[in-house]
C-alpha positions as YAML, in Angstrom:
chain: A
units: angstrom
residues:
- id: 1
  name: MET
  ca: [0.88, 26.85, -17.82]
- id: 2
  name: LYS
  ca: [3.90, 27.56, -20.00]
- id: 3
  name: LEU
  ca: [6.22, 27.02, -17.03]
- id: 4
  name: VAL
  ca: [4.48, 23.72, -16.23]
- id: 5
  name: LEU
  ca: [4.87, 22.51, -19.81]
- id: 6
  name: LEU
  ca: [8.54, 23.47, -19.94]
- id: 7
  name: THR
  ca: [9.11, 21.75, -16.61]
- id: 8
  name: ALA
  ca: [7.35, 18.61, -17.84]
- id: 9
  name: LEU
  ca: [9.58, 18.54, -20.91]
- id: 10
  name: GLY
  ca: [12.63, 19.10, -18.71]
- id: 11
  name: VAL
  ca: [11.73, 16.25, -16.34]
- id: 12
  name: GLY
  ca: [11.08, 13.86, -19.22]
- id: 13
  name: GLY
  ca: [14.06, 15.16, -21.18]
- id: 14
  name: ALA
  ca: [16.38, 14.31, -18.28]
- id: 15
  name: THR
  ca: [15.84, 10.61, -19.04]
- id: 16
  name: VAL
  ca: [16.70, 11.21, -22.69]
- id: 17
  name: PHE
  ca: [19.77, 13.22, -21.67]
- id: 18
  name: GLY
  ca: [20.88, 10.37, -19.42]
- id: 19
  name: SER
  ca: [20.41, 7.88, -22.24]
- id: 20
  name: LEU
  ca: [22.64, 9.96, -24.51]
- id: 21
  name: ILE
  ca: [25.33, 9.81, -21.84]
- id: 22
  name: GLY
  ca: [24.75, 6.05, -21.73]
- id: 23
  name: PHE
  ca: [25.46, 5.84, -25.48]
- id: 24
  name: LEU
  ca: [28.65, 7.88, -25.15]
- id: 25
  name: PHE
  ca: [29.96, 6.04, -22.09]
- id: 26
  name: LYS
  ca: [28.73, 2.46, -22.25]
- id: 27
  name: LYS
  ca: [30.93, 1.45, -19.31]
- id: 28
  name: ILE
  ca: [29.93, 3.91, -16.57]
- id: 29
  name: SER
  ca: [31.58, 3.11, -13.24]
- id: 30
  name: HIS
  ca: [29.42, 2.16, -10.28]
- id: 31
  name: ARG
  ca: [31.19, 4.78, -8.19]
- id: 32
  name: PHE
  ca: [30.15, 7.59, -10.52]
- id: 33
  name: SER
  ca: [26.56, 6.42, -10.94]
- id: 34
  name: ASP
  ca: [26.19, 5.82, -7.19]
- id: 35
  name: ILE
  ca: [27.44, 9.31, -6.32]
- id: 36
  name: VAL
  ca: [25.13, 10.95, -8.87]
- id: 37
  name: LEU
  ca: [22.13, 8.87, -7.81]
- id: 38
  name: ALA
  ca: [22.78, 9.54, -4.11]
- id: 39
  name: PHE
  ca: [22.98, 13.28, -4.77]
- id: 40
  name: ALA
  ca: [19.65, 13.06, -6.60]
- id: 41
  name: ALA
  ca: [18.21, 11.13, -3.62]
- id: 42
  name: GLY
  ca: [19.23, 13.98, -1.29]
- id: 43
  name: VAL
  ca: [17.62, 16.55, -3.57]
- id: 44
  name: MET
  ca: [14.44, 14.47, -3.81]
- id: 45
  name: LEU
  ca: [14.33, 13.96, -0.05]
- id: 46
  name: ALA
  ca: [14.48, 17.70, 0.56]
- id: 47
  name: ALA
  ca: [11.95, 18.34, -2.19]
- id: 48
  name: ALA
  ca: [9.55, 15.75, -0.77]
- id: 49
  name: VAL
  ca: [9.70, 17.17, 2.76]
- id: 50
  name: LEU
  ca: [9.95, 20.90, 2.04]
- id: 51
  name: GLY
  ca: [7.96, 21.12, -1.17]
- id: 52
  name: LEU
  ca: [5.24, 18.51, -0.66]
- id: 53
  name: ILE
  ca: [4.78, 17.24, 2.89]
- id: 54
  name: LEU
  ca: [5.11, 20.50, 4.81]
- id: 55
  name: PRO
  ca: [2.81, 22.38, 2.37]
- id: 56
  name: SER
  ca: [0.33, 19.52, 2.72]
- id: 57
  name: LEU
  ca: [0.21, 20.15, 6.46]
- id: 58
  name: GLU
  ca: [-0.21, 23.88, 5.83]
- id: 59
  name: TYR
  ca: [-3.04, 23.58, 3.31]
- id: 60
  name: GLY
  ca: [-4.82, 20.80, 5.17]
- id: 61
  name: GLY
  ca: [-6.24, 23.08, 7.86]
- id: 62
  name: LYS
  ca: [-7.99, 21.32, 10.72]
- id: 63
  name: PHE
  ca: [-7.44, 17.86, 9.26]
- id: 64
  name: GLY
  ca: [-3.99, 18.64, 7.84]
- id: 65
  name: LEU
  ca: [-2.06, 16.10, 9.91]
- id: 66
  name: LEU
  ca: [-4.51, 13.29, 9.19]
- id: 67
  name: LEU
  ca: [-4.64, 14.04, 5.45]
- id: 68
  name: THR
  ca: [-0.86, 14.29, 5.24]
- id: 69
  name: VAL
  ca: [-0.16, 11.02, 7.03]
- id: 70
  name: ALA
  ca: [-2.86, 9.25, 5.02]
- id: 71
  name: GLY
  ca: [-1.50, 10.71, 1.76]
- id: 72
  name: ILE
  ca: [2.08, 9.66, 2.52]
- id: 73
  name: PHE
  ca: [1.09, 6.07, 3.19]
- id: 74
  name: ALA
  ca: [-1.28, 6.00, 0.21]
- id: 75
  name: GLY
  ca: [1.55, 7.09, -2.08]
- id: 76
  name: ALA
  ca: [3.93, 4.51, -0.65]
- id: 77
  name: VAL
  ca: [1.37, 1.69, -0.84]
- id: 78
  name: CYS
  ca: [0.56, 2.64, -4.44]
- id: 79
  name: LEU
  ca: [4.19, 2.25, -5.51]
- id: 80
  name: ASN
  ca: [4.52, -0.90, -3.42]
- id: 81
  name: LEU
  ca: [1.65, -2.44, -5.38]
- id: 82
  name: ILE
  ca: [3.25, -1.35, -8.65]
- id: 83
  name: ASP
  ca: [6.51, -2.98, -7.52]
- id: 84
  name: LYS
  ca: [4.71, -6.28, -6.95]
- id: 85
  name: LEU
  ca: [3.32, -6.17, -10.48]
- id: 86
  name: VAL
  ca: [6.40, -4.87, -12.27]
- id: 87
  name: PRO
  ca: [9.87, -4.92, -10.66]
- id: 88
  name: HIS
  ca: [11.90, -1.74, -11.02]
- id: 89
  name: LEU
  ca: [15.35, -0.90, -12.32]
- id: 90
  name: HIS
  ca: [17.68, -2.50, -9.78]
- id: 91
  name: LYS
  ca: [15.67, -5.73, -9.82]
- id: 92
  name: LEU
  ca: [15.88, -6.03, -13.61]
- id: 93
  name: VAL
  ca: [19.35, -4.67, -14.27]
- id: 94
  name: GLY
  ca: [21.09, -6.23, -11.31]
- id: 95
  name: ALA
  ca: [24.70, -5.53, -10.49]
- id: 96
  name: ASP
  ca: [26.04, -6.03, -14.01]
- id: 97
  name: THR
  ca: [24.37, -5.37, -17.37]
- id: 98
  name: GLU
  ca: [26.42, -8.16, -18.97]
- id: 99
  name: ALA
  ca: [23.87, -10.58, -17.53]
- id: 100
  name: HIS
  ca: [21.52, -9.42, -20.31]
- id: 101
  name: ASN
  ca: [23.70, -10.67, -23.17]
- id: 102
  name: ASN
  ca: [21.26, -13.48, -23.90]
- id: 103
  name: ALA
  ca: [18.09, -11.64, -22.95]
- id: 104
  name: ASP
  ca: [15.19, -11.99, -25.38]
- id: 105
  name: LEU
  ca: [12.93, -9.25, -26.66]
- id: 106
  name: SER
  ca: [10.17, -9.94, -24.15]
- id: 107
  name: LYS
  ca: [12.61, -9.37, -21.27]
- id: 108
  name: VAL
  ca: [13.68, -6.06, -22.79]
- id: 109
  name: LEU
  ca: [10.06, -4.98, -23.23]
- id: 110
  name: LEU
  ca: [9.40, -5.82, -19.58]
- id: 111
  name: PHE
  ca: [12.46, -3.81, -18.63]
- id: 112
  name: VAL
  ca: [11.31, -0.71, -20.54]
- id: 113
  name: THR
  ca: [7.71, -1.11, -19.36]
- id: 114
  name: ALA
  ca: [8.85, -1.25, -15.72]
- id: 115
  name: ILE
  ca: [10.71, 2.04, -16.05]
- id: 116
  name: ALA
  ca: [7.79, 3.69, -17.85]
- id: 117
  name: ILE
  ca: [5.29, 2.59, -15.18]
- id: 118
  name: HIS
  ca: [7.49, 3.89, -12.38]
- id: 119
  name: ASN
  ca: [8.05, 7.17, -14.19]
- id: 120
  name: LEU
  ca: [4.34, 8.00, -14.20]
- id: 121
  name: PRO
  ca: [3.91, 8.66, -10.43]
- id: 122
  name: GLU
  ca: [7.22, 10.54, -10.40]
- id: 123
  name: GLY
  ca: [5.89, 12.82, -13.13]
- id: 124
  name: ILE
  ca: [2.62, 13.25, -11.23]
- id: 125
  name: ALA
  ca: [4.65, 14.34, -8.17]
- id: 126
  name: ALA
  ca: [6.32, 17.02, -10.28]
- id: 127
  name: GLY
  ca: [2.98, 18.27, -11.57]
- id: 128
  name: VAL
  ca: [1.26, 18.27, -8.18]
- id: 129
  name: GLY
  ca: [3.98, 20.57, -6.87]
- id: 130
  name: PHE
  ca: [2.66, 23.36, -9.06]
- id: 131
  name: GLY
  ca: [-0.80, 22.97, -7.52]
- id: 132
  name: SER
  ca: [0.38, 24.71, -4.35]
- id: 133
  name: GLY
  ca: [1.00, 27.89, -6.32]
- id: 134
  name: ASP
  ca: [4.63, 28.04, -5.17]
- id: 135
  name: ALA
  ca: [6.54, 27.90, -8.45]
- id: 136
  name: ALA
  ca: [9.95, 27.96, -6.75]
- id: 137
  name: GLN
  ca: [9.14, 24.89, -4.64]
- id: 138
  name: ALA
  ca: [7.59, 23.15, -7.64]
- id: 139
  name: LEU
  ca: [10.77, 23.70, -9.65]
- id: 140
  name: ILE
  ca: [12.86, 22.28, -6.80]
- id: 141
  name: ILE
  ca: [10.68, 19.15, -6.76]
- id: 142
  name: ALA
  ca: [10.90, 18.79, -10.53]
- id: 143
  name: GLY
  ca: [14.66, 19.38, -10.40]
- id: 144
  name: GLY
  ca: [15.10, 16.57, -7.90]
- id: 145
  name: ILE
  ca: [13.11, 14.15, -10.04]
- id: 146
  name: ALA
  ca: [14.99, 15.23, -13.17]
- id: 147
  name: LEU
  ca: [18.33, 14.59, -11.44]
- id: 148
  name: GLN
  ca: [17.16, 11.10, -10.55]
- id: 149
  name: ASN
  ca: [16.15, 10.49, -14.17]
- id: 150
  name: ILE
  ca: [19.63, 11.20, -15.55]
- id: 151
  name: PRO
  ca: [21.41, 8.17, -14.02]
- id: 152
  name: GLU
  ca: [18.32, 6.06, -14.71]
- id: 153
  name: GLY
  ca: [18.52, 7.02, -18.36]
- id: 154
  name: MET
  ca: [22.23, 6.22, -18.33]
- id: 155
  name: VAL
  ca: [21.80, 2.64, -17.15]
- id: 156
  name: ILE
  ca: [18.88, 1.59, -19.36]
- id: 157
  name: ILE
  ca: [20.97, 1.77, -22.54]
- id: 158
  name: GLY
  ca: [23.42, -1.06, -21.82]
- id: 159
  name: PRO
  ca: [20.88, -3.85, -21.23]
- id: 160
  name: MET
  ca: [18.93, -3.02, -24.38]
- id: 161
  name: LEU
  ca: [22.02, -2.87, -26.57]
- id: 162
  name: ALA
  ca: [23.31, -6.11, -25.00]
- id: 163
  name: ALA
  ca: [19.98, -7.77, -25.83]
- id: 164
  name: GLY
  ca: [20.50, -6.96, -29.51]
- id: 165
  name: VAL
  ca: [18.14, -3.99, -29.80]
- id: 166
  name: LYS
  ca: [19.34, -1.56, -32.48]
- id: 167
  name: PRO
  ca: [20.66, 1.82, -31.22]
- id: 168
  name: GLY
  ca: [17.85, 3.72, -32.94]
- id: 169
  name: LYS
  ca: [15.13, 1.63, -31.28]
- id: 170
  name: THR
  ca: [17.00, 1.77, -27.97]
- id: 171
  name: PHE
  ca: [16.99, 5.57, -28.05]
- id: 172
  name: LEU
  ca: [13.30, 5.57, -29.04]
- id: 173
  name: CYS
  ca: [12.47, 3.39, -26.01]
- id: 174
  name: ALA
  ca: [14.38, 5.75, -23.73]
- id: 175
  name: MET
  ca: [12.49, 8.70, -25.23]
- id: 176
  name: LEU
  ca: [9.14, 6.97, -24.65]
- id: 177
  name: THR
  ca: [9.93, 6.42, -20.96]
- id: 178
  name: GLY
  ca: [10.66, 10.14, -20.73]
- id: 179
  name: LEU
  ca: [7.37, 11.01, -22.46]
- id: 180
  name: VAL
  ca: [5.50, 9.02, -19.80]
- id: 181
  name: GLU
  ca: [6.97, 11.38, -17.22]
- id: 182
  name: VAL
  ca: [5.87, 14.40, -19.27]
- id: 183
  name: ALA
  ca: [2.32, 13.00, -19.32]
- id: 184
  name: GLY
  ca: [2.47, 12.35, -15.57]
- id: 185
  name: THR
  ca: [3.53, 15.93, -14.85]
- id: 186
  name: LEU
  ca: [0.61, 17.33, -16.83]
- id: 187
  name: ILE
  ca: [-1.85, 14.89, -15.20]
- id: 188
  name: GLY
  ca: [-0.68, 15.92, -11.73]
- id: 189
  name: TYR
  ca: [-0.95, 19.61, -12.52]
- id: 190
  name: PHE
  ca: [-4.43, 19.46, -14.04]
- id: 191
  name: ALA
  ca: [-5.74, 17.11, -11.34]
- id: 192
  name: VAL
  ca: [-4.99, 19.53, -8.49]
- id: 193
  name: SER
  ca: [-5.96, 22.56, -10.58]
- id: 194
  name: ILE
  ca: [-9.43, 21.15, -11.26]
- id: 195
  name: ALA
  ca: [-10.02, 19.90, -7.72]
- id: 196
  name: SER
  ca: [-8.15, 22.16, -5.32]
- id: 197
  name: ALA
  ca: [-9.91, 20.44, -2.40]
- id: 198
  name: VAL
  ca: [-7.70, 17.38, -2.90]
- id: 199
  name: LEU
  ca: [-4.50, 19.45, -2.86]
- id: 200
  name: PRO
  ca: [-3.35, 18.56, 0.71]
- id: 201
  name: PHE
  ca: [-3.84, 14.84, 0.12]
- id: 202
  name: ALA
  ca: [-2.33, 15.02, -3.39]
- id: 203
  name: LEU
  ca: [0.77, 16.82, -2.09]
- id: 204
  name: ALA
  ca: [1.26, 14.21, 0.65]
- id: 205
  name: PHE
  ca: [0.58, 11.38, -1.82]
- id: 206
  name: ALA
  ca: [3.29, 12.73, -4.13]
- id: 207
  name: GLY
  ca: [5.62, 13.11, -1.15]
- id: 208
  name: GLY
  ca: [4.95, 9.52, -0.14]
- id: 209
  name: THR
  ca: [5.79, 8.22, -3.61]
- id: 210
  name: MET
  ca: [9.08, 10.12, -3.56]
- id: 211
  name: LEU
  ca: [9.99, 8.86, -0.07]
- id: 212
  name: TYR
  ca: [9.23, 5.31, -1.20]
- id: 213
  name: VAL
  ca: [11.44, 5.62, -4.29]
- id: 214
  name: ILE
  ca: [14.28, 7.07, -2.20]
- id: 215
  name: SER
  ca: [14.14, 4.40, 0.51]
- id: 216
  name: ASP
  ca: [13.21, 1.35, -1.54]
- id: 217
  name: GLU
  ca: [15.25, 1.95, -4.68]
- id: 218
  name: MET
  ca: [17.73, 4.80, -4.68]
- id: 219
  name: ILE
  ca: [19.51, 4.33, -1.34]
- id: 220
  name: PRO
  ca: [19.81, 0.51, -1.64]
- id: 221
  name: GLU
  ca: [21.15, 0.90, -5.18]
- id: 222
  name: THR
  ca: [23.79, 3.44, -4.12]
- id: 223
  name: HIS
  ca: [24.89, 1.22, -1.22]
- id: 224
  name: ALA
  ca: [25.17, -2.03, -3.19]
- id: 225
  name: HIS
  ca: [28.59, -1.62, -4.79]
- id: 226
  name: GLY
  ca: [30.94, -0.70, -1.94]
- id: 227
  name: HIS
  ca: [30.65, 3.09, -2.27]
- id: 228
  name: GLU
  ca: [28.16, 3.67, 0.52]
- id: 229
  name: ARG
  ca: [30.30, 6.24, 2.39]
- id: 230
  name: GLY
  ca: [30.66, 8.50, -0.63]
- id: 231
  name: ALA
  ca: [27.00, 7.96, -1.49]
- id: 232
  name: THR
  ca: [25.93, 8.99, 2.03]
- id: 233
  name: TYR
  ca: [27.87, 12.26, 1.89]
- id: 234
  name: SER
  ca: [26.60, 12.89, -1.64]
- id: 235
  name: LEU
  ca: [23.03, 12.49, -0.38]
- id: 236
  name: LEU
  ca: [23.72, 14.95, 2.46]
- id: 237
  name: ILE
  ca: [25.18, 17.45, 0.00]
- id: 238
  name: GLY
  ca: [22.13, 17.19, -2.23]
- id: 239
  name: PHE
  ca: [19.78, 17.59, 0.73]
- id: 240
  name: CYS
  ca: [21.64, 20.60, 2.15]
- id: 241
  name: LEU
  ca: [21.90, 22.24, -1.25]
- id: 242
  name: MET
  ca: [18.13, 22.11, -1.62]
- id: 243
  name: LEU
  ca: [17.68, 23.28, 1.97]
- id: 244
  name: ILE
  ca: [19.87, 26.32, 1.31]
- id: 245
  name: THR
  ca: [18.02, 26.99, -1.96]
- id: 246
  name: ASP
  ca: [14.67, 26.79, -0.18]
- id: 247
  name: VAL
  ca: [15.76, 29.27, 2.49]
- id: 248
  name: LEU
  ca: [17.21, 31.71, -0.03]
- id: 249
  name: LEU
  ca: [14.11, 31.57, -2.22]
- id: 250
  name: GLY
  ca: [11.69, 31.62, 0.71]
...
């Protein structure tokens, strides 16, 4: 339990860490953020496949394939529905944060709420990973999500400051989005601990949410500013790094 709690704090703290970087470097180049985000996408892709989807097949027994496929699509559809209700980061920030110079408070609140809502299933994915009993795999999954949270935390600072939100309140908002992920991690862990029968479906569901985030948000964002070649190789590096780690720890 102690490891789960520390991991939850680490996953949520990654957003806060990213926001601190955002305060220090208000003008972060697209090339840098794209490379970092693509690397995180590669790590998350490996974590989703190796740490969630393949274990789902293993624990599912006779109906493993059916449960896994159903779980993957259920996770993707869940995030798709959330996207229809609240657009995510790239849809609110756009290509340039200067567009938010005249944004009102309600727009900023929508912006922060969107990030918080999307952070919840990501946190749940991190928590569900511990339900398999494989701490090493669970840490890889959580590490991938944490890496993705750093650039996200970096880019949420500019729009809020540009909208006239005071630095103290801006940092508080960033911290709250991180706390949502902490809560999600604990929810995911306790859910599969209490009902181990749902573990195969829960693992696949978490894997589906991660695949959706990678395909719908992370890859398009890293390919939108002319740095797609570097982003592609960065994704491959992240994926292979996690693959090597999985083999060495296996």
